[in-house]
N, C-alpha and C positions, 0 to 999 in steps of 0.2 A: 402360945402352944399347948394343946393338951397335954396331961402327964404321961401319957403311955407312947406318945412321940416323943417326950422327954427322954423317955428311960429307954426308948430305942434309939433315938441319937446319942445318950451315952453309952449304951450299948456298942455300937458303930466306933462311936470314938477309944473309947474301952480297948477295943478289939484292937482296933488300927493302932493304938502307941504300945500294946503287947506286941505287936506284929513286928512293929519299927523298933521295940525295943529287941528283939532276939536278932541273930545274925541268919534271918530266914536265906537256904537254899547254899549257906557257908558250910564247910569240909573242914573245917582245921581240927577239930576231934579227927579226925580220918586221916588225914596228913600227920598229925600228933601221932597215932596208931602206929602210920608208917614208920616216920622214925624211931619210937621206941625198935619198932623190929630193925631198922635198917644197925642201930645201934651193938643189937645182938651178931649182926655180921661183922660188924668193925671190929667185936672184941676176938670173933673167933678168925679173920683173917688176919688179924695182927698175931695172934698164937702162933697159926702157920708159919707165919715171916719169922716169927721168932726162934722157931723150931727148924726152919730153912737157913738161917744165917748160922746158927748153932752148927750146923752140921758142916755149910760151908767155911767157916773157920776152921772147922777140923780138917780141911785138906788143902784149903788155899791158904799157906801162911809158907813164910819163908825155907822152910825144910823139903816143902815140895814145890816150890818153884827152885830150887837148889839141884834137886835131881830130878829135874824134869828133861827129856819125855821117857826117861828111863822107868820109871813109876806111875804111867798112864794107867797100866791096869790095877795098881793097887790101890789108886784113885778111884778107880769108875763107880763101885756102888754107892759111894756116899755121895759122888757129882751127883749121881742119878737123882740121890732121893731127896739131896738140898733142892735140885730142880723140880721134882713132882711136889715135892712141899712148897713152893715158890709158886708152879702153877695152880697150884689148890687156892691158895691166897689168894691168887689174882681170880679166880674165878670166882670166890666165896664175894671179894668185892666187889664186882660185877654183877653176879646174882642176888648177893643178900641185902646189898648197900646203892649201888647205883641206881638197878633197876627199881628199887622199893621209893628212892627220892624223887629219881624220874616220874614215877606213878603220883608221888604226894606233889610236885609240882604243879600236876596237869588237873589238880582238885579248884574247886571255888575257895579259893583263901584270897587272903589279903594280900597285894603287890608286892611289899617289900617282906611279908615274909615267902613269897613268891620266889623272888631275889635269891632269898637265904640259903632256899631249898637247893634252887637253880644251881648255886655256884659251891656249894657242898657236893654234889652229884657230880659238878666239872672236877672240882678238886679229887674227887674216891674215883674216879672214872680216871684222873692221873694215876695215881698210885696204883690201879689196877696194870697199868702200863709198865707202871715202873717193876711189878713183881714178874713181869714177863720179861722184861728185860732183865731181870735178877735171877732169873731160870737163865736165861741164856750165858750169863755171866756166869752159874755157875757150871755150864758144861763144855766152858771154854777149854779149859786142859783134855778135854777128849776129842777135841777136832784133830783127826788126823793130818790134816795141813798144817799142825803147827809142829813143828819138829825141834826148833831149841828152845830154848830161855827164853830169850831175846823177841821171836816169836809172840809164844806167851805173852809176854809181859806189856808187849804193845797192843794185843787182841785185848787184852784185860784193863787194859786203858782204856783203849775207844770204845768198849762197851760200858764201863764205868762214866765215861765221861756222859754217852746216850741217859744212862741210868739217873745220875744228879741230875740234868736237866730235866728231867721228867718228875724227881722228889722236889726240883726248883718251884714246877711249874703247883706241883700240891697244894705245894708250901703256899705260895701267894695267891693260889681261890682260897686256901681256909683262912689267908689274909684279908684278904675282900669279905669274905662270908663275914668275917666276926666282926669287919667295920659297920657293915650294915647291922648287925646284933647290936651293938653298942651302940648305934643310930638310934635304933627301933626298940630299947629295953621294953615298952608296956605291948610289944606286938610278938617278940623273939624271948622268950625264955631263956635265961644263961646257960638253962642245964639241957639245950638241945643242939 
């Protein structure tokens, strides 16, 4: 083979080796960027949830229940504020976390990484739903149909059961995502 053909063959092989070494068409960097953006949403959603819960505890306590329903108007603003904060938390989890994770899962990435991101999105979707139910729980004392302490307690227990079921579904999705991460440490870093 003449030297110039060998040189061309060498260049072609080198080019193929470089392309093979790169993850051609892989969007992992973009997915990681979206995950970082989602992390900011998680922090914001958690902060709103903490504020909502603190406000909730300020009015939903033994004293409130003992004086119910005569104190309904006194707790109205705190209940509404708690509900509004939970609604903002739910929206934050949906808009800034779930949407980012779902978009990342649609990119060209490793299948295990995609599975991990999909499970994270599923979990945070359930967490967003739980914040909507927490909003409902915050508004429970304001329901005009509840005219006795027993009715308030019964309704709060019913809503709380739905809330706990959603939190459990969130935790289960998180556990499945963590399992995928543990089984694939070379693909999924522990900080994700």
